[in-house]
C-alpha positions as CSV (number, residue, x, y, z in Angstrom):
1,M,-11.0,-36.5,-49.5
2,N,-13.4,-35.2,-46.3
3,N,-11.1,-36.7,-43.7
4,P,-8.2,-38.6,-45.3
5,L,-6.3,-41.5,-43.6
6,V,-2.6,-41.4,-42.8
7,R,-2.1,-44.2,-45.4
8,D,-3.5,-41.7,-47.9
9,V,-1.2,-38.8,-47.6
10,I,2.2,-40.5,-47.0
11,R,4.3,-39.7,-50.1
12,N,7.0,-42.1,-49.2
13,Y,7.0,-45.3,-47.6
14,V,10.9,-45.5,-47.4
15,T,12.0,-45.1,-44.0
16,H,15.4,-43.9,-43.0
17,A,16.7,-45.4,-40.0
18,L,19.8,-46.0,-38.0
19,H,21.0,-47.8,-34.7
20,P,21.0,-46.1,-31.4
21,E,24.7,-46.9,-31.3
22,D,25.3,-45.0,-34.4
23,T,26.7,-41.6,-34.2
24,V,25.0,-38.1,-34.6
25,S,27.5,-37.5,-37.4
26,Q,26.1,-40.6,-39.2
27,A,22.4,-39.4,-38.7
28,V,23.2,-35.8,-39.8
29,R,24.9,-37.2,-43.1
30,L,21.9,-39.6,-43.7
31,M,19.2,-36.9,-43.1
32,A,21.2,-34.4,-45.4
33,Q,21.5,-36.9,-48.2
34,A,17.7,-38.0,-47.9
35,G,16.4,-34.4,-47.4
36,V,14.5,-35.4,-44.4
37,G,14.0,-33.8,-40.9
38,A,14.1,-37.0,-38.9
39,I,15.2,-40.6,-38.8
40,L,13.9,-43.7,-37.0
41,M,16.3,-45.3,-34.5
42,V,15.7,-49.1,-34.7
43,N,17.4,-52.1,-33.1
44,Q,18.8,-55.2,-35.0
45,N,15.3,-56.5,-35.5
46,H,14.0,-53.3,-37.1
47,H,11.9,-52.6,-34.0
48,L,11.4,-48.9,-33.2
49,Q,13.5,-47.6,-30.4
50,G,13.4,-43.8,-30.9
51,I,13.4,-41.0,-33.5
52,F,16.1,-38.5,-34.1
53,S,15.1,-35.0,-35.3
54,E,16.5,-31.8,-36.2
55,R,15.3,-30.5,-33.1
56,D,17.0,-33.2,-31.1
57,L,20.2,-32.3,-33.0
58,L,20.0,-28.6,-32.0
59,N,18.6,-28.9,-28.5
60,R,20.6,-32.1,-27.6
61,V,23.8,-31.9,-29.5
62,V,24.6,-28.4,-30.6
63,L,23.5,-26.6,-27.6
64,P,25.6,-28.5,-25.1
65,D,28.4,-28.7,-27.8
66,L,28.7,-32.4,-27.9
67,P,31.0,-33.9,-30.5
68,L,29.1,-35.2,-33.6
69,G,31.4,-38.1,-34.5
70,E,31.5,-39.5,-30.7
71,T,28.0,-38.8,-29.5
72,T,25.7,-41.8,-30.0
73,L,22.3,-41.5,-31.1
74,A,21.0,-43.5,-28.0
75,R,22.3,-40.4,-25.8
76,V,20.3,-37.8,-27.7
77,M,17.5,-39.5,-29.5
78,T,13.7,-39.1,-28.3
79,P,13.1,-42.8,-27.3
80,F,10.0,-44.8,-27.8
81,P,8.1,-41.9,-29.5
82,L,4.6,-41.3,-30.0
83,C,3.4,-43.2,-33.1
84,V,0.5,-43.0,-35.6
85,D,-1.4,-45.9,-37.2
86,L,-1.7,-46.0,-40.9
87,M,-5.4,-46.3,-40.5
88,D,-5.7,-43.1,-38.3
89,S,-7.1,-39.9,-39.4
90,V,-4.8,-37.1,-40.4
91,D,-6.9,-34.9,-38.1
92,N,-5.9,-37.4,-35.2
93,A,-2.2,-37.2,-36.4
94,L,-2.3,-33.4,-36.4
95,A,-3.8,-33.4,-32.9
96,M,-1.0,-35.7,-31.8
97,M,1.7,-33.6,-33.3
98,D,0.2,-30.6,-31.7
99,Q,-0.2,-32.1,-28.2
100,K,3.4,-33.4,-28.4
101,G,4.9,-30.3,-30.3
102,C,6.4,-32.4,-32.8
103,R,6.7,-32.5,-36.6
104,H,7.3,-36.0,-37.1
105,L,5.5,-39.3,-36.2
106,P,6.6,-42.9,-37.2
107,V,3.8,-44.6,-38.7
108,V,2.9,-48.4,-37.8
109,R,0.6,-50.8,-38.5
110,S,-1.9,-52.0,-35.7
111,D,-0.8,-55.6,-36.3
112,S,2.9,-54.8,-35.8
113,P,3.1,-51.4,-33.4
114,D,6.8,-51.6,-32.8
115,V,7.9,-51.9,-36.6
116,A,7.8,-48.4,-38.3
117,V,6.5,-48.6,-42.1
118,A,6.7,-44.7,-42.8
119,M,7.3,-41.3,-41.4
120,L,4.6,-38.7,-41.3
121,S,5.7,-35.3,-41.4
122,I,3.9,-32.0,-40.7
123,R,4.5,-31.4,-44.4
124,D,2.4,-34.4,-45.4
125,V,-0.4,-33.2,-43.1
126,Y,-0.2,-29.7,-44.4
127,R,-0.6,-31.0,-48.1
128,A,-3.5,-33.2,-46.9
129,H,-5.4,-30.2,-45.3
130,S,-4.5,-27.9,-48.2
131,Q,-6.0,-30.6,-50.6
132,R,-9.0,-30.7,-48.5
133,L,-9.4,-27.0,-48.5
134,H,-9.0,-26.8,-52.3
135,D,-11.6,-29.6,-52.6
136,D,-14.1,-28.0,-50.4
137,N,-13.5,-24.5,-52.2
138,R,-14.4,-26.4,-55.6
139,T,-17.4,-28.1,-54.1
140,L,-18.7,-24.7,-52.6
141,Q,-18.1,-23.0,-56.1
142,D,-20.0,-26.0,-57.9
143,N,-22.9,-25.4,-55.4
144,I,-22.9,-21.7,-55.9
145,V,-23.4,-22.3,-59.7
146,T,-25.9,-24.9,-59.4
147,L,-27.8,-22.5,-57.0
148,Q,-27.7,-19.7,-59.3
149,R,-28.8,-21.6,-62.4
150,D,-31.7,-23.3,-60.3
151,V,-32.8,-19.6,-59.2
152,A,-32.6,-18.4,-62.7
153,L,-34.8,-21.3,-64.0
154,K,-37.3,-20.7,-61.0
155,D,-37.3,-16.9,-61.8
156,A,-37.9,-17.9,-65.6
157,Y,-40.8,-20.2,-64.7
158,I,-42.3,-17.7,-62.3
159,F,-42.3,-14.8,-64.7
160,G,-43.4,-16.7,-67.8
161,A,-40.5,-17.5,-69.8
162,Y,-41.5,-21.1,-70.0
């Protein structure tokens, strides 16, 4: 897996979503139950409107001391977030995350860019890079063994063992 695509590293295509008119309390409950750090904000047609993340919770709700049960997600979500396409490389997704300082990107298909099909997290990217490092390490080890065998055979030939 030299440079995997986003579609290759997403572990779960289930998207957790609420509507912008829902409350922060509902979002926190859903995020905790699902074990996710961000959820999508969609309209009635399931078109992406925003994203609500743990950072939004801390910076836009907890710090200003807004009431969880009364504050709508529309007020505190990140509207129209940067998205990544299923066919983009993981390296490109990581560069996007780094550039925007985010840890989650909604995943879309090029033929339907306003409907999120998944959520890519920094954890997904980490796993992909970790696997790539592991694979590269294995390849290097195999190459070293092959080179050592080739040198041994060459030495044996040169010194008359054959």
